[in-house]
N, C-alpha and C positions, 0 to 999 in steps of 0.2 A: 454879742447876743443879738438876735435880730429883734426887731418890732414884734413879729408874731410870737416870738417866745415870751416877750414880756407880756403879751396880752393872753396868752396859754391858760385858759380855766381848767384848773385841776381839780377833777370830780373826786378823786380818791382822798384828797387831802383839803378838801375845803374847810373841814373844822378849822384847819390852820390859817386859811385865808381870813375867816370869821376872828380867830384871835388879833388880828392886825386891823380890823376894821372897827371905826366907831360912830357913834351916832349923836353923841352929846358933848357938851362942853361942861368942866368940872366947875362946881359951885359949893364944894364942901371944904372945908378945911382940912389939914391932914390929921389933926389931933382928933378931930370927932370923927373922923372916916376910921381911923385906927380902933376907936373905941366901940364902934358900930360893927367892925369887923371880928373883934375878939367876941361879942356878944353873939354876932352870928355863927362864928366857928363853935363855941361852945354849945349853942343849941343844936347844931348840927352833928357834932359827934357824940353828945351825951344825949339827945334824944327829949322824948317830950317827958315831962317830970311825972313821976308816978308809973310809966309805962312799965310793965314786965311781960317779958317774953316767955314763950311757952317753950318748956324743957323738953331735951329728947331723952332717950334711955340713960345716956351717960351723965344727964344731969346738966348739960350746957344749953345754952339758949338755942332754940332751934330756928337756924338761917337756911334751912334747905327751900328748895323752890328755883323758879326762874326770874330773873330782876332783870328789868330794862335800865339802860345807863343812857339812854339818847337824852341830849339837853343842847340847846343853842346858847346857853352861857359859855363864854370863849374861856380858854385855858388862861390866858393873860388879859390883865386890864388895858382896855384901849388906852393908848398914851395920851390922848387929848383929855382923858377923866383923871389926870393926875393922881391924887390919893383918896379920891371919891370909892367908897368900898360898897355903896349900894345904889342902887338906881331909885329915882322916884318912878312911880307907877306909870307915868307919861313916857320918860325916858326910857323904861323897861320895854313898853310897848313899842317904842319907835325902832330900837334896838332890833325887837324880835322881829319886826316885819322887815327890817332891812337885811338880817340874816336870813328869813325865808326867801327874800329875792335872790341872794347871794347863791343860795344853795340851789335854786331851782336852774336846772341847767337849759331848761326850755326858753329861759329867757335870754341865753347868749346870742339868740339870733338877732337881738336888737343891737349888737356890735359890730355887725358886718364883718366877721371876722374872715380872713382869707380860708379858702377850701381846706390847706394843708392844717391848718388850726382846727377848724370844724373837725375834720376826721379824727383829731387826738382827742376829742370829747368822749370819755368810753361808754357814757349812758346817758339816755335822757332820764328827766325825772322820774320817770315810772318804776325805773328801779331802784332809786334811792331812798333812804330813810334816815333822815338827820334827826327826825322830830319835829314839833312843831312849837314846843314851849321852851321857856328857861327853867331853872333849877326849883324855882317857888320860893326862893328866898330874898331875890332881890339882887345878890352878890353879883358884881361887876366881873368877877373872874372866877375861875375853880381854883386859882392858886390863892393860898390864905396866909401863907407865908414863904418870902417876905411879906410885910404889911403893904407894901406898893402893889402887891398883885401881879409882879412880874418875873419872870425867870432871873436868877442870879445872873452876874457877868461870867462869860467862860474865862478858864485861864488861857494864857497865851499858847501852851502846848493845845489846848482842846482847838483852839482857831486855828492852828497849823495843820492838825489833823483833818478838820472839816474841809479845809482847802483841798487835802490830798484826796478826800472821799468826793469832792465835786470834780476833780480831775480823774476820777476813776482809776486811780493808782492802786492796785490790790493789796491786801485782800478788801473786797466789797462789803462793807458795813451798813451802806445806803437800804433804804426799804424799795425805793423807786429810781427809774432812769428818767427823772423830768427836768425838762429846761436844760436838756444836754444837746448842742448843736452837732450836727453831723457825726452823731453816735453810731458808730458801727460796731457791735459786741461780737469779739472773735469767738466768744463760745459761752454758754449758760452761766458760767462763773462771773462774768462782766455784769451781768443783771443784778437788780436789786435782791434782797434777801424776800421781801413779799411778792415779787413778781416771780419769785422760783418757789414759792410757797412754803418757805422753811419757818419764818416767824413773821411777825409785825402786824400791820394794818393795826387795828385796835385792840386786838389780844394781849399786847403787852408781855409780860409785865413791865410797867405798869398798864392798868386798861384806860383807854384813852376814847372818849366819845369820838365816832366818825361819821362817814356816809352810810353803812347799812351794818346790819348785824350785831347791832348794839344790846346783845342779849348774853347774861351769864346764867349757866345753872349750877346751882350747888349743891351737894350731896355729902352728908354726914355719916361716917362709921365711927364704931370703936376704935379711937387711935387715930383717926384720918378726916381730914376735909378734903374734897375732890372741888377744883373751881375748872369749870368746862366752859371755854368761850364758844360761842357760835362760830364767830370769824377764825379762820386758820383750823378749825377742830382741834384745838389745843386744849389737852385734860392734864392741869397740876395736881398731882396727888402729893398731899401736903402732910407729913406725919405731926402729930399733936402729942407724942409720948414722951417728949422731954429728952430724946438722943441728939447727939451734937450733930453738927453738918458734916458733909462727907470731907475727907481729906482735901486740902487746899489744891492739891494737884489733878485732882478730877472736877472737871467744870462742864457745863451741859448749857444749850442752847437758850434755856428760861432758868437757869441757875438752879440752886439745890433750895429748896422753901422749907423751913421749920417754922411749926405753929404753936401757940400756947393763947391761952385765955385769961385775959387780965380783965377780972370782974364779967362783964357780961359782952367784953369786946375781944372778938378773936383777932390775935396781933399774928402777924406773919413776916418773919425776918428771911431774905433770901440773899444769898452769896454765890460763889462759886459759878458766877457767867464765864461763857467761854469768851476767849479774845476775837470771835469772830462776828461778834455782836456789839453795837453802839451803847453807850451808858443811856442814852435817851435820845429820841428823835424829835428834834427841834422844829416848831413851826415852819410853814414854808413862808420864804419871803421872796417874792419874784422879784424885788429890786435888789436883793443881796443872796443870789443862791450860794455862793461860797460861805454864807454864814447860815445857812437853813440845811435841814437834814439831820443825819445822824453827829453826835458829838460824844468824844471820850471811847474807852474802851470798858467793855463788859467786865473784865477781870477786876477793876477797881471800884466796881458798884456794889453798894451796901443799900437795898430797897428794903423799907419797912412799910408794910401794908396793914390796914386795920379795917375791920366789918363790924358794925354795931348796928343792930335791929332797932329802931326806934320807934314803929309802929307795927300793927297788922301789914302794912303796905309799905313800910318803906326800910331800906337798908342803905347805910350811909358808908362810904366806901372812900378811906383816907389813905394817902400814899406820901413818903417821905422818900426824896433821892438823896442820896449822900454819895457824893464821888468828889473829892477834893482834888482830883487830877482834871476833872473836865470843867466843874462849877466851883465858882469861889466861895460858896457857902451852900448848906443844903436847902432845898426847899420842900413845900408842902402843897398837894391840892386835895379837895374835898368833892367828891361826887355822890348826891345821894340818888338813889337806885328806886325804882318802884316794881311791887310785885306785878306779874303777869300772867296770865294763862295762855299767852301766844306759843304757838310750838316752835321748837329750834328745829332748823332743818339743817341736812347734812351740807357742809361745806365741801363740796367735790371739787378740789382744785387742782390736782395732778389728775385724776381720772378724766376731767374734761377740759383740761388746758390745753390747746393748741397755739397758744399765743407765743411761746418761747420758740420752738421750732419755727413758727412763721417769721418770728421777729429776726431770726437767725439767717433765713433764706431771704429775706429782704434785704439785709446788711450785705451777703455775698452777692446779691444782684445789683446793687448800688456800687460795690466795689468793683464788678464787670463792667458797668456801664461807665465808670469813671476811667477805667483802664482803656478801655475803647475809644472814648471821646479824645483820650489824651495822645493817641496814636493817629488821629484825624488831622 
């Protein structure tokens, strides 16, 4: 791998870079950190004491509206924080400032990167919208289980599959073609799923805060809930009528979701993912690209999502990824969402996307240039 690739500032996955970035040293012992984490998780998922959500015509909590899930809180707890579950106020502000700097692509000029790397920065900061704040609960990670705030270990099979994904052995389950030296895609099928506008980015499922379009619109109707993400214009129509999942042989890109109310919490169980998608998209690690990106197979994934309204302006989103063929144990993340009056815009990916034919023409041109040079 070339040095320029190691320095590549990946905007579309910068939230993953923040995941592996840290600002502080651990000063809290594991026992007290775990206790704080349990308390934080309880208050996040159960909401403010005594809060009663308005009801819709079906008598269920009204969770309709547009919800903003931007956050600078990292998915995983930075390794140098050890078992520290929450930041002090000073540590949190220091981490926030560092995250803001990392996300500001206009700062990359300070690195004096070679032109070929600079060209690969897809947007300047004007077009990005990571947000500017942490969750508000001072947690050091979105992951609340395992208690260390980090993703569980991968299974040996998942590690081998990740290497194949990095080597671009079909079928391609990765979202992007990032960090690949001398990549010459033979056709569109060799590109990432998100590059082809099929699935991914932050839309999930599960939802993941990312570089822009961190908005979710929820619509409730008799017998159904619709989760519409601004990114990738994906609408998941979720029956809550008690019917069973689709037969095992019928699979879908975003799986088959079925919902039910557990008190004031909407629980969504999703299975029947197809085998063209991964179980999860790991945070990007430029120092170990063969251990980044997609892991596991969608067909083995059981995803549980929970939505709980905790105030007039807050909705807590929790998800649990359970795939024993990919991870050695399940893991759970919690993302507080904020109500917003901002407009959701059309995500016109295919309609205005000239990148794929451009990439393919570039690959063919480079192949011709290489063949000509070989004859000289």
